[in-house]
N, C-alpha and C positions, 0 to 999 in steps of 0.2 A: 722324712718319708713324703713323697709326692703322690697324690692320687690323681689318676687320669681315668675318665670314664671312656669306655670303648666297648665294642662288641668283643666278647671273649672268644678266643679260638681254643681248640683242644690243646691242652698242655700247659696252660697257665697255672702256676702254683700259688700265686699271691693275690687271691681274690678277696674282696670285701663286699658286703652288702651296703648299699646306700639306701637308707630307709627314710621315706618322706611321709609325714602325716597328711592324709588327704584333706582333712577338714581345715588344716592350717599348714600349707606347704612351706612356710618359713621354718617349721620344725623339722629338722633333719638330724640323722645320726648315721654313724658308720660303725659296722660291727662285723664279726665273723659269723654270726648266726642271726636267725630271725626268731622272734618269740611270738607264738600264735596260739589261738584258742582252737582246741580240737572239736570234733563233732559232739563230744560229751561235755564240752565246756572247760576241760582241763587246760592248763597252761603248759605247753611244751616248747622246747627250743630245738632248733635244727641248724646244722651247718652242712656244707657240701663237702663230700670226700670222694675218694677214688677218681680223682681228676675230672670232677664234674659229672659223675655217673651214679652217685648214690648219696643218701642222706645219713648223717649220724644225728640221732635225736634222743632227747632225754626230757623227763618231766621236771618242771620247776628248776630247782638248783641241784638236782641229783644226777649230775653228769656221770658219776662213777657207774651207775646202773643203766646208762644209755646204751643204745645199740644201733647197728647199721641196718638200714632199710632202703628199699627202693620206692617207697610210697609214704606220703604224709597226707593226713586228713585234717582239714581246717574249715573254719567258718568264714563266710563273706556275705554281707547283706542278707543275713538270715538263711542263707543257703549252705548246703554241705558240699564242699569241693574236695577233690582228691588230686594230688599232683605226683607225677614221677619226674625223673630228670635223666637226661642223657646228653653228654657233651655240653653241659651248662645250659641246656634248653629245657624248660619245663613243658610237660604236657598236663594241662589242667582239664579236669572233667567234672561236670556237675553230678553229684552223687556217685561218682566212679563210673558213670556210663560213657564209654569211649565214643559213642556216636554224638554225644553232647560236648565233646572236648575240643581243645585248640592248643597249638604250640605257642610259646612265648618265652622271652628272656626276662620277664617281669613277673613278680608274684604280688598279689594284693591279699590282705588277710586282716583279721581282727586281732589286735594285740591284747596284752594283759590289762591295759588301761581302757579297754573297750573302744579304742579309736581304730579306724581303718588306716593301714599303712600300705605303701607301695614300695617294694624293694627291687632294686636293680643291681647288677654286678658292676664292680669297678676293679681295675687291676692296680695294685700299688707296686711301685718300682723301688727295690732296695738299692742303696748306693754304698 
């Protein structure tokens, strides 16, 4: 499997998250989901579904009881952020206030190990 980073276009089926720990950028991982702290401090995991237009998320290891959603709530720098996604582009808003939001193809969040990560999309090519 070769991994190429590029801006994703609508229709890509083989995305991965490239996760970089911001306090030590040499620490990187590749995964199909991100693991983040919610507003209440719980650990959730989320992957992108519906061709980049929704999240499937679940708490901890309990994927069986996960669900489809259009919003995730997460912590970053002690602040409560909310994100939606459309065509692999996030809309991030502070406390869910749309006027305080911005579009991006990157998401930053606090992970289970209390480190801040930055995740971007990459496409993998099957051969």
